C-alpha positions as CSV (number, residue, x, y, z in Angstrom):
1,M,16.2,-66.4,-1.3
2,L,13.3,-64.7,-2.2
3,N,14.1,-61.9,0.6
4,G,17.7,-61.9,-1.0
5,G,16.1,-61.2,-4.8
6,V,13.8,-58.2,-3.9
7,K,16.6,-56.0,-1.9
8,R,18.6,-56.6,-4.6
9,R,16.4,-55.8,-7.0
10,V,15.0,-52.4,-4.9
11,S,19.1,-51.7,-4.1
12,E,19.4,-51.2,-8.1
13,E,16.1,-49.7,-8.6
14,A,17.5,-46.9,-5.9
15,R,21.1,-46.4,-7.2
16,R,19.2,-46.4,-10.9
17,S,17.1,-43.8,-9.6
18,L,19.7,-41.8,-7.8
19,R,22.3,-41.8,-11.5
20,K,19.3,-40.4,-13.3
21,H,17.8,-37.9,-11.1
22,W,20.9,-37.2,-8.6
23,Q,20.2,-33.1,-9.2
24,L,17.1,-33.3,-7.9
25,Y,18.8,-35.5,-4.7
26,L,21.4,-32.9,-4.6
27,I,18.8,-30.2,-4.4
28,V,16.9,-31.8,-1.4
29,I,20.3,-32.8,0.9
30,P,20.0,-29.0,2.2
31,P,16.6,-28.7,3.6
32,V,16.8,-32.2,5.0
33,L,20.2,-31.2,6.8
34,F,18.6,-28.3,8.4
35,F,15.7,-30.1,9.8
36,L,18.0,-33.0,11.0
37,I,20.1,-30.7,12.6
38,F,17.6,-27.5,13.9
39,K,14.6,-29.2,14.5
40,Y,15.1,-33.3,15.0
41,Y,18.2,-33.1,17.0
42,P,17.5,-30.5,19.6
43,M,14.2,-32.5,20.4
44,L,17.1,-34.8,21.8
45,N,17.3,-32.4,24.7
46,A,13.4,-32.6,25.7
47,V,14.7,-35.3,28.0
48,L,15.5,-32.2,30.2
49,A,12.0,-32.4,32.0
50,F,12.8,-35.5,33.3
51,K,15.7,-34.5,34.4
52,D,17.2,-32.4,37.6
53,Y,19.1,-30.1,35.4
54,N,22.8,-29.6,36.2
55,V,24.8,-26.8,34.7
56,I,28.4,-28.5,35.2
57,K,26.9,-32.2,34.8
58,G,25.0,-31.2,31.4
59,I,22.0,-32.2,30.4
60,W,22.7,-35.7,29.9
61,G,24.6,-36.3,33.2
62,S,22.1,-34.9,35.3
63,P,20.3,-37.2,37.7
64,W,16.3,-38.5,36.3
65,V,13.4,-37.0,38.2
66,G,11.1,-38.7,36.5
67,F,7.8,-37.0,36.2
68,K,8.4,-34.4,39.3
69,N,8.3,-31.7,36.9
70,F,5.2,-32.6,35.5
71,Q,3.8,-32.8,38.8
72,L,5.2,-29.5,40.0
73,F,3.5,-28.2,37.0
74,F,0.1,-29.5,37.9
75,D,0.0,-28.6,41.6
76,N,1.2,-25.4,40.9
77,P,-1.7,-22.6,41.2
78,M,-1.2,-21.0,38.4
79,F,-1.8,-24.0,36.4
80,W,-5.5,-23.5,35.6
81,P,-5.4,-20.0,35.0
82,L,-2.4,-20.2,33.0
83,V,-4.4,-23.2,30.5
84,K,-7.7,-21.1,30.9
85,N,-6.0,-18.0,29.5
86,T,-4.3,-19.6,26.5
87,I,-6.9,-21.1,25.6
88,Y,-9.6,-18.2,25.7
89,V,-6.6,-16.3,23.8
90,S,-6.2,-18.9,21.3
91,G,-9.7,-19.7,21.0
92,Y,-10.9,-16.0,20.6
93,L,-8.4,-15.7,17.8
94,L,-9.2,-18.9,16.0
95,L,-13.4,-17.7,16.3
96,A,-12.8,-14.0,15.1
97,G,-9.8,-14.7,13.1
98,F,-10.6,-17.6,10.9
99,P,-13.2,-16.5,9.1
100,V,-12.2,-12.9,8.3
101,P,-9.6,-13.8,5.4
102,I,-12.4,-16.1,3.6
103,L,-14.5,-13.6,3.4
104,L,-12.0,-11.0,2.7
105,A,-11.1,-13.6,-0.2
106,L,-14.5,-13.9,-1.7
107,M,-15.6,-10.2,-1.6
108,L,-12.0,-9.5,-3.3
109,N,-12.9,-12.3,-6.1
110,E,-16.0,-10.5,-6.8
111,V,-14.5,-7.1,-7.3
112,G,-14.7,-6.0,-10.8
113,S,-12.3,-2.7,-11.2
114,G,-9.0,-4.2,-11.4
115,R,-7.4,-0.7,-9.8
116,F,-9.7,-1.0,-6.9
117,K,-8.6,-4.5,-5.8
118,R,-5.0,-4.1,-6.0
119,L,-5.3,-1.2,-4.1
120,V,-7.2,-3.1,-1.4
121,Q,-5.0,-6.1,-1.5
122,L,-2.6,-3.7,-0.6
123,V,-4.0,-1.9,2.3
124,T,-4.8,-5.3,3.7
125,F,-1.4,-7.0,2.8
126,A,0.9,-4.1,4.2
127,P,0.3,-4.6,8.0
128,Y,1.9,-8.0,7.8
129,F,5.2,-6.5,7.3
130,I,5.3,-4.4,10.4
131,S,7.1,-6.0,13.0
132,T,5.8,-7.0,15.9
133,V,7.6,-4.9,18.3
134,V,6.8,-1.9,15.9
135,M,3.0,-3.1,16.0
136,V,3.1,-3.3,19.7
137,S,4.3,0.2,19.7
138,I,1.9,1.3,17.7
139,I,-0.8,-0.2,19.8
140,M,0.5,1.9,22.8
141,L,0.3,4.8,21.2
142,F,-3.0,4.1,20.3
143,L,-4.6,3.5,23.3
144,A,-2.4,5.5,25.1
145,P,-4.2,6.7,28.4
146,R,-4.0,10.5,27.9
147,L,-2.9,11.4,24.4
148,G,-3.9,7.9,22.5
149,F,-6.5,8.6,19.6
150,A,-8.8,6.5,21.3
151,N,-9.1,8.8,24.4
152,V,-9.0,11.3,22.5
153,A,-11.5,10.4,20.5
154,L,-13.8,9.2,23.5
155,N,-13.2,12.6,24.7
156,F,-14.2,14.7,21.5
157,F,-17.5,12.8,22.5
158,G,-17.9,14.0,26.1
159,L,-16.6,10.2,27.5
160,D,-13.8,9.6,29.8
161,S,-10.6,8.0,28.8
162,I,-10.2,4.4,29.6
163,N,-6.9,2.8,30.0
164,F,-7.0,0.2,27.8
165,L,-4.0,-1.3,28.4
166,G,-4.7,-1.5,32.2
167,E,-7.9,-3.0,31.6
168,G,-7.3,-7.1,31.8
169,R,-10.9,-8.5,30.3
170,M,-10.0,-5.6,27.2
171,F,-6.3,-7.4,26.8
172,R,-7.8,-10.4,24.2
173,S,-9.8,-8.0,22.2
174,I,-7.1,-5.6,21.6
175,Y,-4.8,-8.6,21.0
176,V,-7.1,-10.6,19.0
177,W,-8.7,-7.8,16.7
178,S,-4.6,-6.0,16.2
179,D,-3.8,-9.6,15.0
180,I,-6.6,-9.7,12.7
181,W,-6.2,-6.7,11.3
182,Q,-2.2,-7.2,10.6
183,T,-2.4,-10.9,8.8
184,A,-6.0,-10.3,7.2
185,G,-4.6,-9.9,4.1
186,Y,-1.8,-11.8,3.9
187,S,-4.1,-15.1,5.3
188,A,-6.5,-14.3,2.1
189,V,-4.0,-14.8,-0.6
190,I,-4.2,-18.2,0.0
191,Y,-7.5,-18.1,-0.4
192,L,-7.5,-16.4,-3.7
193,A,-5.3,-18.6,-5.0
194,A,-7.4,-21.6,-3.9
195,L,-10.1,-19.6,-6.0
196,A,-8.1,-18.9,-9.0
197,G,-8.2,-22.8,-9.5
198,I,-11.5,-23.4,-9.6
199,D,-12.9,-24.9,-13.2
200,P,-14.0,-21.7,-14.9
201,T,-17.1,-24.1,-16.2
202,L,-18.5,-24.4,-13.5
203,Y,-18.8,-20.5,-13.5
204,E,-20.2,-20.4,-16.7
205,A,-22.8,-23.0,-16.0
206,A,-23.9,-21.2,-12.7
207,K,-24.1,-18.0,-15.0
208,V,-26.4,-20.0,-17.4
209,D,-28.5,-21.6,-14.9
210,G,-29.0,-17.8,-13.5
211,A,-27.2,-18.2,-10.5
212,S,-27.6,-14.8,-8.7
213,R,-23.8,-13.6,-7.4
214,F,-25.0,-15.2,-3.4
215,Q,-25.5,-17.6,-5.2
216,K,-22.4,-18.3,-7.2
217,I,-20.8,-17.7,-3.9
218,V,-22.3,-20.5,-2.0
219,H,-22.3,-23.2,-4.7
220,V,-19.5,-22.9,-6.4
221,D,-16.4,-20.4,-4.2
222,I,-17.6,-22.0,-1.5
223,P,-17.1,-26.0,-2.4
224,G,-14.1,-24.9,-4.4
225,L,-12.0,-23.4,-0.7
226,L,-13.6,-26.2,1.4
227,P,-10.4,-28.2,0.9
228,T,-8.3,-25.4,1.9
229,I,-10.4,-24.6,4.6
230,T,-9.9,-27.6,6.0
231,I,-6.3,-27.9,6.2
232,I,-5.9,-24.2,7.6
233,L,-8.2,-25.0,10.4
234,I,-6.8,-28.7,11.1
235,L,-3.5,-26.5,10.9
236,N,-4.7,-23.5,13.4
237,V,-6.5,-25.6,15.6
238,G,-3.4,-27.9,16.3
239,S,-1.4,-24.8,17.4
240,V,-3.9,-23.6,19.7
241,M,-1.6,-24.0,22.6
242,A,1.2,-22.4,20.5
243,I,-0.2,-18.8,20.7
244,G,2.6,-16.2,19.7
245,F,4.8,-14.8,22.6
246,E,6.7,-12.4,21.3
247,K,3.2,-9.7,20.8
248,I,1.9,-10.7,24.4
249,Y,4.9,-10.7,26.1
250,L,5.0,-6.9,25.0
251,L,2.0,-6.1,25.4
252,Q,1.8,-7.6,29.3
253,N,1.9,-5.0,32.3
254,P,1.2,-5.8,36.0
255,L,-2.3,-4.4,35.6
256,N,-3.7,-7.2,33.0
257,M,-1.0,-10.0,34.0
258,V,-3.9,-11.8,35.7
259,H,-5.4,-12.5,32.0
260,S,-2.4,-12.3,30.2
261,E,0.0,-14.8,31.3
262,I,-0.1,-17.9,28.7
263,I,1.9,-20.9,28.9
264,A,4.6,-19.2,26.6
265,T,5.2,-16.2,28.8
266,Y,5.1,-18.4,32.0
267,V,8.0,-20.9,30.6
268,Y,9.9,-17.6,29.5
269,R,9.7,-16.2,33.4
270,I,10.3,-19.5,34.7
271,G,13.0,-21.2,32.2
272,L,15.0,-17.9,31.1
273,L,14.3,-15.4,34.0
274,N,14.5,-17.7,36.9
275,A,17.0,-20.6,35.5
276,N,14.7,-23.6,36.2
277,Y,15.6,-25.0,32.5
278,S,14.3,-28.7,33.5
279,F,10.6,-27.1,34.8
280,A,10.2,-24.7,31.7
281,T,10.7,-28.0,29.6
282,A,8.4,-29.9,31.1
283,V,6.1,-27.1,30.9
284,G,6.7,-26.4,27.6
285,L,6.9,-30.3,26.2
286,F,3.1,-30.6,28.0
287,N,2.3,-28.0,25.7
288,S,3.5,-29.4,22.3
289,L,1.6,-32.5,23.3
290,I,-1.4,-31.1,23.7
291,N,-0.5,-29.3,20.6
292,L,0.1,-32.4,18.8
293,V,-3.3,-34.7,20.6
294,L,-5.5,-31.5,18.9
295,L,-3.8,-32.0,15.8
296,V,-4.0,-35.6,15.1
297,T,-7.9,-35.6,16.2
298,V,-9.0,-32.7,14.0
299,N,-7.2,-34.0,11.5
300,G,-8.7,-37.2,11.7
301,L,-12.4,-36.1,12.3
302,A,-11.8,-34.0,9.2
303,K,-10.4,-36.8,7.2
304,R,-13.9,-38.5,8.5
305,L,-16.3,-35.4,8.0
306,T,-14.3,-34.2,4.9
307,K,-12.3,-36.0,2.6
308,S,-9.5,-33.5,3.1
309,S,-7.1,-33.9,5.8
310,I,-2.9,-33.5,6.4
311,W,-2.1,-37.3,5.7
């Protein structure tokens, strides 16, 4: 009887809320439908990783093979090189690229001239709007073995030309630093917004105490940025294994393939070019599970150490 009363009360409150805020519920419906149709529903097709896909029988009609596709991937000689390359590129990008937007935001926050500040923001923000294909074309032209600006400069100083994109060990640095140049200004906007939200009285108190600019950054700015930094770091670590496919694939060539082949490009070659959809789905699912484990782990550590987390 008590449960019936509780259910009736909850139902009445839901109807009352729906009548009162129906405009808000109406606005929420399109994004909810979008995620259900284009994000959650396709997850059901991950069952393909446990099947031997047959085009005629379809996904649900194809025979089950259990963990055979995963076992094939783990036994594949490419398994460890793929994991190693993916972690190396992602780790390099995280370690080198994560602090740059923070430092850029802190420096811009200290600029007194509004005109110069806007100019720097424009120059650093503009590369973000360059498409991946155009960006790769710029990199190739800049680093071309014969007529590229980098080699022309080397030749001017009496040094030999270098085939940058043909040197496998240079691939990671080329990818990472070009990505930092392209995205640092955009990422800094988030930290600038966080800095704008810091209580002005903290700056006034620091000024009264005689704090220098560096001391103000250390004791006011950075603590104010710490929650934002923590959230961004959690998201970045949670996507370590999901590094971008397009740019790496376009920069690849037979000379740097040993260092540039990652899980995402391997899935494309095996899944689409070789039409081995079940195996490619298994590899992609493995990649997603690793990301999920990293996300949950880092979120738990951040919640315990800094009291800031995604959930």
